[in-house]
C-alpha positions in Angstrom: 0.0 0.0 0.0 1.4 3.4 -1.0 1.2 6.0 1.8 0.8 9.7 1.3 1.3 12.4 3.9 -1.4 15.0 4.6 -2.0 17.8 7.1 -5.5 17.1 8.6 -8.0 19.2 10.5 -9.9 17.0 13.0 -11.3 19.7 15.3 -11.8 23.4 14.2 -9.8 25.7 16.3 -7.1 23.1 16.9 -3.7 22.7 15.0 -3.6 20.5 11.9 -2.1 17.0 12.4 0.4 15.3 10.0 -0.8 11.8 9.1 0.4 9.2 6.7 -2.7 7.8 4.9 -3.3 5.5 2.0 -2.8 7.3 -1.2 -6.3 8.4 -2.4 -7.6 6.6 -5.6 -9.6 8.4 -8.3 -13.2 7.2 -8.9 -15.4 7.8 -11.9 -14.5 11.1 -13.7 -11.7 11.9 -11.2 -8.0 12.4 -11.5 -5.2 11.8 -8.9 -2.9 14.7 -8.6 0.6 14.6 -7.2 0.8 17.9 -5.5 3.7 20.2 -6.3 2.6 23.2 -4.3 -0.5 24.5 -2.4 -1.1 28.1 -1.5 -2.3 29.0 2.0 -5.4 31.2 1.6 -7.2 33.3 4.2 -10.3 31.1 3.5 -8.2 28.2 4.8 -7.7 30.2 8.0 -11.4 30.8 8.3 -12.0 27.0 7.9 -9.3 26.0 10.4 -10.4 28.6 13.0 -14.0 27.5 12.8 -15.4 30.7 11.3 -17.0 28.8 8.4 -19.6 26.3 9.5 -19.8 22.6 9.0 -16.6 21.7 7.1 -16.1 18.1 6.2 -14.2 16.4 9.1 -11.6 15.1 9.1 -10.5 17.5 6.4 -7.4 18.2 4.4 -7.5 22.0 3.7 -6.1 23.8 0.7 -7.6 25.0 -2.6 -4.7 26.7 -4.4 -3.3 23.4 -5.7 -0.7 23.0 -8.5 0.3 19.5 -9.5 0.7 16.8 -12.1 -1.9 14.2 -13.1 -0.7 10.9 -11.6 -3.6 8.6 -12.3 -6.9 8.7 -14.2 -10.2 7.3 -12.9 -12.8 5.7 -15.2 -14.3 8.2 -17.7 -11.9 11.0 -16.7 -11.8 13.8 -19.3 -10.0 12.8 -22.4 -7.8 15.9 -22.6 -6.1 15.0 -19.3 -3.0 12.8 -19.8 -0.6 11.5 -17.2 2.0 14.2 -16.3 -0.3 17.1 -17.3 0.2 20.2 -15.1 -3.1 21.3 -13.7 -4.5 23.5 -11.0 -7.3 22.7 -8.6 -9.3 25.8 -7.4 -12.0 26.3 -4.7 -14.8 25.2 -6.9 -14.8 21.4 -6.8 -18.2 20.3 -8.2 -21.6 21.7 -9.2 -24.8 19.9 -10.0 -25.3 21.4 -13.5 -29.1 21.3 -13.1 -30.2 24.0 -10.7 -31.3 27.4 -11.9 -27.9 28.9 -11.2 -26.0 26.3 -13.2 -28.4 26.6 -16.1 -28.0 30.4 -16.0 -24.2 30.3 -16.2 -23.8 31.1 -12.5 -22.4 27.8 -11.4 -20.5 29.6 -8.6 -23.9 30.0 -6.9 -25.0 26.4 -7.4 -27.3 25.1 -4.6 -25.3 21.9 -4.2 -21.7 23.2 -4.8 -18.8 21.4 -3.3 -15.6 23.2 -2.4 -12.0 22.0 -2.4 -10.5 22.1 1.1 -13.9 22.6 2.7 -16.5 20.0 1.6 -13.8 17.9 -0.2 -10.2 17.2 0.8 -7.7 19.6 -0.6 -4.0 20.1 -1.2 -2.2 20.3 2.1 -1.0 16.8 1.1 1.3 14.9 -1.2 -1.6 13.7 -3.3 -5.3 14.6 -3.8 -8.1 13.7 -6.1 -10.4 16.1 -8.0 -13.2 16.0 -10.5 -11.5 16.2 -13.9 -14.0 18.6 -15.2 -13.0 21.2 -12.6 -9.3 21.2 -12.9 -7.6 24.0 -14.9 -4.8 23.7 -17.4 -1.5 25.4 -16.2 1.8 26.2 -17.9 4.0 23.1 -17.9 7.3 24.9 -17.3 6.3 27.6 -14.8 7.4 27.6 -11.1 4.6 25.7 -9.2 5.2 27.9 -6.1 4.7 31.0 -8.1 1.5 29.6 -9.8 -0.2 28.5 -6.6 -1.6 31.9 -5.4 -3.2 32.4 -8.8 -5.6 29.5 -8.1 -7.6 31.5 -5.5 -6.0 34.9 -4.7 -5.7 35.5 -8.4 -9.0 34.0 -9.5 -11.2 35.6 -6.8 -9.3 38.8 -7.2 -10.0 38.7 -10.9 -13.7 38.1 -10.4 -13.8 40.9 -7.8 -12.0 43.3 -10.3 -14.5 42.3 -13.0 -17.4 43.7 -10.8 -15.7 47.1 -11.0 -16.6 47.3 -14.6 -14.5 49.9 -16.5 -13.6 51.9 -13.3 -10.4 53.9 -13.8 -9.5 54.8 -10.2 -9.7 51.7 -8.0 -9.1 51.5 -4.3 -7.9 48.2 -2.8 -8.4 47.6 0.9 -6.2 44.9 2.4 -2.9 44.6 0.4 -2.2 40.9 0.7 -2.1 37.9 -1.6 -5.1 38.8 -3.8 -4.4 42.5 -3.9 -0.8 42.2 -5.0 -1.9 40.1 -8.0 -4.8 42.2 -9.0 -2.8 45.4 -8.7 -0.6 44.1 -11.5 -3.6 43.1 -13.6 -5.2 46.5 -13.1 -2.0 48.4 -14.0 -1.7 46.3 -17.2 -5.2 47.4 -18.1 -4.3 51.1 -17.6 -6.1 51.7 -14.3 -4.9 53.7 -11.3 -4.6 51.8 -8.0 -5.0 53.4 -4.5 -3.8 51.0 -1.8 -5.2 51.0 1.7 -3.2 49.2 4.4 -3.3 48.7 8.1 -2.4 52.0 9.9 1.3 52.1 10.5 2.1 49.2 8.0 4.7 51.1 5.9 6.1 47.8 4.6 2.8 47.0 2.9 2.4 50.5 1.7 5.9 50.4 0.1 5.1 47.0 -1.4 2.0 48.4 -3.0 3.9 51.4 -4.5 6.5 49.0 -5.9 3.7 47.3 -7.8 2.6 50.5 -9.3 0.0 51.9 -6.9 -0.2 55.7 -7.4 -1.0 56.2 -3.7 -0.7 54.0 -0.6 -1.9 54.9 2.9 -3.8 53.8 6.0 -7.3 52.4 5.7 -8.4 55.2 8.1 -7.4 57.9 5.6 -9.4 59.2 2.6 -7.7 58.8 -0.8 -6.4 61.9 -2.5 -8.9 61.4 -5.3 -12.5 60.2 -5.4 -12.5 56.5 -6.4 -14.6 55.0 -9.2 -14.6 51.6 -7.3 -13.2 50.0 -4.2 -12.3 46.4 -3.8 -12.2 45.0 -0.3 -10.0 41.9 0.4 -9.5 42.4 4.2 -12.2 40.6 6.2 -13.0 43.7 8.2 -16.6 44.9 8.1 -15.6 48.5 9.2 -14.1 49.0 5.7 -17.5 48.9 3.9 -18.6 52.3 5.3 -15.1 53.7 4.8 -15.0 52.6 1.2 -18.5 54.0 0.5 -17.2 57.4 1.6 -14.2 57.1 -0.7 -16.1 56.3 -3.9 -17.8 58.9 -6.2 -21.5 59.1 -7.0 -22.4 56.0 -8.9 -19.3 54.2 -7.5 -19.1 50.6 -6.5 -17.8 48.8 -3.4 -17.0 45.1 -4.0 -16.2 42.7 -1.2 -14.1 39.8 -2.4 -14.0 37.8 0.8 -16.0 34.7 1.8 -16.1 35.8 5.4 -16.1 39.2 7.0 -16.7 40.7 10.5 -19.9 42.5 11.1 -20.6 45.6 9.1 -21.5 48.6 11.3 -24.4 50.8 10.6 -23.8 53.9 8.5 -26.0 56.8 7.4 -28.0 56.3 4.2 -26.4 59.4 2.7 -23.1 57.4 2.3 -24.9 54.9 0.1 -27.2 57.5 -1.7 -26.5 58.9 -5.1 -26.4 55.4 -6.7 -23.4 54.0 -4.9 -23.7 50.2 -4.6 -22.2 47.3 -2.6 -21.5 44.0 -4.2 -20.3 40.7 -2.8 -18.3 38.1 -4.8 -19.0 34.4 -4.2 -16.6 31.7 -5.3 -15.6 31.5 -9.0 -16.6 29.8 -12.2 -14.5 27.6 -14.5 -14.8 30.3 -17.2 -13.1 32.7 -14.8 -10.1 30.4 -14.8 -10.0 30.0 -18.5 -10.1 33.8 -18.9 -7.8 34.7 -16.1 -4.6 32.7 -16.7 -4.0 34.1 -20.2 -4.5 37.6 -18.9 -2.1 37.0 -16.0 0.5 35.7 -18.5 0.0 38.8 -20.8 0.3 41.1 -17.8 3.5 39.4 -16.7 2.1 38.8 -13.2 4.8 38.0 -10.6 3.6 36.5 -7.3 5.3 37.3 -4.0 5.6 34.0 -2.1 7.1 32.5 1.0 7.5 28.7 0.7 7.0 26.4 3.7 7.5 22.7 4.0 4.2 20.8 4.1 4.8 19.8 7.8 5.0 23.6 8.7 1.4 24.3 7.6 0.5 25.4 11.1 3.3 27.9 11.1 2.2 29.2 7.7 -1.3 29.6 9.0 -0.1 31.4 12.1 2.0 33.8 10.0 -1.1 34.6 7.9 -3.2 35.0 11.0 -0.8 37.5 12.7 -0.1 39.5 9.5 3.5 38.4 9.2 3.3 37.7 5.5 4.0 39.9 2.5 2.3 38.2 -0.5 1.3 34.6 -0.1 2.4 31.5 1.8 2.8 28.3 -0.2 3.2 24.7 1.1 5.7 22.5 -0.7 5.4 18.7 -0.1 
């Protein structure tokens, strides 16, 4: 029997445990992936800390997975061959029948399954995935550099798309998603205004190095009215702040799956056709659209690699704000 190491969550709020388990086997339509790298996402932190309800337990977290196809289950998609480099994102499966799937909104499917939440993910040496939901990736690229694109990049891209043709864009929370989307937005000719934790000059300098025209504390108003604001920090207080920063008709888009409570604010801050949007998950089409754009924009990810067995340390560093860019586990 072949064994495969994995970091496993057994009780939310408790550290992950390293186990050696039988290597998973792909069933009908699935593929077995030998994991090359797996990004550590803030959503993983929400799952591990018990802030997202009813995860599959025991659970292998992780949904920014880069790897190679190691085995094919019966009826796996014909375009997947052994050795193919693929990515496994948050979206693991949809029913294809509900009104959302039929309307091209599979990210809102009533029965959706999610990698690293309702299905085992990539904090492991191997994982399985539905072959219809894996994404093709460049064969020669650095897997550590690719990993953050599978969620920080994809969710960031979907969040940016809700901003429409906005020219001046504010980004609140300059972490993994923001540092990717800043590069995409600059490639598209937009202006980026970066909002960071008060006193975090390192993050402000990082944003400027990526082309932000202004970087300052989230408590300060921007020097110009914004056309749109993208919120990646899970801090509900930022919604009213962003509403005050956008112009009449401007949009505030929340890209997180979890956020602290949003405080009340006067209606006048929303009035004049300002709007608030939330982004939920992603679609396979987002992945097909995003990766060519990221390549054209020359996106460079800022990463810190950790050995698989140091997953708890990587999560702690993310939890305490010790990271610039993205943590990536390497089996």
